C-alpha positions in Angstrom: 173.3 -14.1 7.2 172.3 -11.7 4.9 171.1 -8.1 6.5 167.6 -7.8 6.8 166.0 -5.2 4.6 163.6 -2.7 5.9 160.3 -2.8 4.0 159.4 0.2 1.5 156.7 2.3 2.2 154.7 4.0 -0.7 152.2 6.7 -0.3 148.3 5.5 -0.9 145.9 8.0 0.4 145.6 11.2 2.2 142.4 11.0 4.1 140.7 14.0 5.8 138.5 12.6 8.5 135.7 15.5 9.6 134.5 15.1 12.9 131.8 16.3 15.6 132.1 17.1 19.1 133.2 14.3 21.3 131.1 12.5 23.3 133.0 12.3 26.9 131.6 9.1 28.8 134.3 9.7 31.4 137.4 9.1 33.4 138.3 5.4 33.8 141.1 4.0 35.1 142.8 3.6 32.0 142.1 7.2 31.1 139.4 9.5 30.1 136.8 8.0 27.8 135.6 9.7 24.8 133.5 8.6 21.7 134.1 11.2 18.3 131.6 10.9 15.5 132.9 10.9 12.3 130.8 13.5 10.0 132.5 13.2 6.6 135.7 13.9 4.9 137.6 13.0 1.7 140.3 10.7 0.7 142.6 11.8 -2.4 145.8 10.5 -3.5 147.8 8.1 -6.0 145.6 5.0 -5.3 142.3 7.0 -5.9 139.7 9.7 -4.4 136.3 9.6 -2.9 134.8 10.8 0.3 134.6 9.7 4.1 130.9 8.9 4.6 129.0 10.4 7.7 129.3 7.0 9.6 131.3 5.6 12.5 133.5 7.1 15.2 137.1 7.2 16.7 136.6 5.4 20.2 139.2 7.1 22.2 141.0 6.6 26.1 142.7 10.0 26.7 145.7 9.5 29.4 147.8 12.2 30.4 150.2 12.0 27.6 149.3 8.8 25.9 146.0 8.5 23.6 144.8 5.2 22.0 142.4 5.5 19.3 140.5 3.0 17.3 138.4 4.8 14.4 135.7 2.4 12.2 134.1 4.3 9.3 133.8 4.0 5.6 135.2 5.5 2.2 133.0 5.8 -1.0 135.6 5.7 -3.8 134.9 7.8 -6.5 133.9 4.5 -8.5 131.2 3.9 -6.1 132.7 1.3 -4.1 132.9 1.0 -0.4 136.0 0.4 1.6 135.7 -0.1 5.1 138.4 1.3 7.5 139.5 0.0 11.1 142.4 2.0 12.3 143.9 1.8 15.6 146.5 4.5 16.5 148.6 5.9 19.4 149.4 9.4 19.9 151.8 10.8 22.4 152.1 14.7 23.3 152.9 16.2 26.4 150.2 16.4 29.1 149.7 20.6 28.2 149.3 19.3 24.5 147.3 16.4 25.3 144.6 19.2 27.2 144.7 21.4 24.5 144.1 18.7 21.9 141.3 17.3 24.0 139.8 21.1 24.1 140.3 21.3 20.5 143.1 23.8 20.7 145.6 23.4 17.5 148.9 21.9 18.4 151.8 22.1 16.2 152.0 18.9 14.9 156.0 18.1 15.5 155.6 18.3 19.3 153.0 15.1 19.0 153.7 11.6 18.0 151.1 10.0 16.1 150.8 7.1 14.2 148.3 4.6 13.2 147.9 0.9 11.2 144.3 1.0 9.2 142.8 -2.2 7.9 141.3 -1.4 4.6 138.7 -4.0 3.7 137.2 -4.2 0.4 134.6 -6.6 -1.7 136.9 -9.1 -2.8 135.8 -9.4 -6.4 136.4 -5.4 -7.3 139.3 -3.6 -8.2 140.2 -2.5 -4.8 140.5 -6.3 -3.3 144.5 -5.5 -3.4 143.4 -3.3 -0.2 142.8 -6.9 1.7 146.0 -8.2 0.9 148.4 -5.3 2.1 149.5 -3.8 5.5 148.8 0.2 5.7 150.6 2.1 8.4 150.5 5.7 8.6 150.7 9.3 10.2 148.2 11.8 11.9 147.5 15.3 12.6 144.7 16.3 14.7 142.9 19.9 14.0 139.9 21.0 15.8 137.5 20.1 13.4 139.2 17.0 11.3 141.8 14.5 11.6 144.6 14.3 8.6 145.8 10.8 8.3 148.7 10.1 5.3 148.7 6.4 4.7 151.0 4.1 3.5 151.1 0.7 1.9 154.0 -1.2 2.9 155.8 -3.3 0.0 
């Protein structure tokens, strides 16, 4: 039996998602439920550039150390095509760092495990149709006013 070969990752995009102050719904059995409005941002990288439209939000369940994130928003690429993003992520940090992140206080990214699996959807008859047939993974960093994502295509 042949040795399995791991997938190759190719950098596709850097996405800087600007966010507004979170709306805290409240504490639930799973953690604190928050909704963070997405207000804009930029996308750059070897596969294109554009902007994050001021539409969508990051729906969060924030636990003491583990947070589950689900962001839904739209990119407008430089050529005018739109890409829908449905990004699910997990962020793991110490209880102290998690509290700081929730309060908008910067935390050293090396102390936080932040990984995501975005699904990118584009029109099937345009130049970005390949996004519909590609699996993506990424890493994230949280700043007080934005989330920075490095998105990789799985080859």
